[in-house]
N, C-alpha and C positions, 0 to 999 in steps of 0.2 A: 494452479494460480497462486495458492498460498506459498508454495516453494519459490516461485518467481519473485513475489513481493518480498519474501524473507531474504533472498539472495541480494536483491537490489538494496534493501535497507541495511543489511549487515555490511555491505561494501562502503556505505556512506558514513557510518557512525564510528566513534572511538571505542564503544563498549558493545561488540556484536553479541555477547551472551545475553544482553537484556532485551534483544529484539524478539518480538513475538507477533504473529499474524493470526487473527481470529476471524472466522467467517460466520456471519449470521445465516439463518435459514432463509431461503428465497422468499421474497414478499409476494403479494397477490399478483403483481405484474411480472414476476419472474426475475426481479433484480436481487442479486446477492451483494451484500455489503461486507467488505473486508476492512477490518480495523488493524492498523499497524501501531503497536505499542513499542516505544523506545524509552530509554532513560531520559530524565528531565534535562540533563546536561547536553544531550544529543538532539534535542528537539529542533534547535536552530539549524542544524546540519540537514535534517530531513526536510524541513520546510523551505529553506533557502531564502535568498533575498527576494522580497516581494512575492514569495510563494512559487518561484520558478522551478525549483527542484520537485516540490510536491506536484505541481502541474505536469512535469515531465513523467513522474512516476505514474500518475493517473492516465496519461496518454499511452504509455507503454502497456499498462494493464488493460486498458480498453481495446487496444490493438490485438493483444493476445486473446482477449475474450471473444472478439469478433470471429476469430478463426475457429472457435469451438461453439459458436452460436449461443453465447451467454450474454446477459446484461449484468454489468457490475458497477459498483461504486467503491471508491477507496477513501477511507477516512483515517486521518492520522491523530491518534490519541496520545 
């Protein structure tokens, strides 16, 4: 899942070397939180107008997680 999120994020930003994806340990209900870190100048590219790109990233990640029986959340830092 981390690789998928990293590939998506690196394709959207101007500085792909600054992209990192960190996963927290699963919580009590089994949800894993993934944090995407990008350069400050690329934040608008990842979020998109009215959050449309961020919403699309979350949708793709949830779809991939369902295939492997995981519960995930994606946060953009």
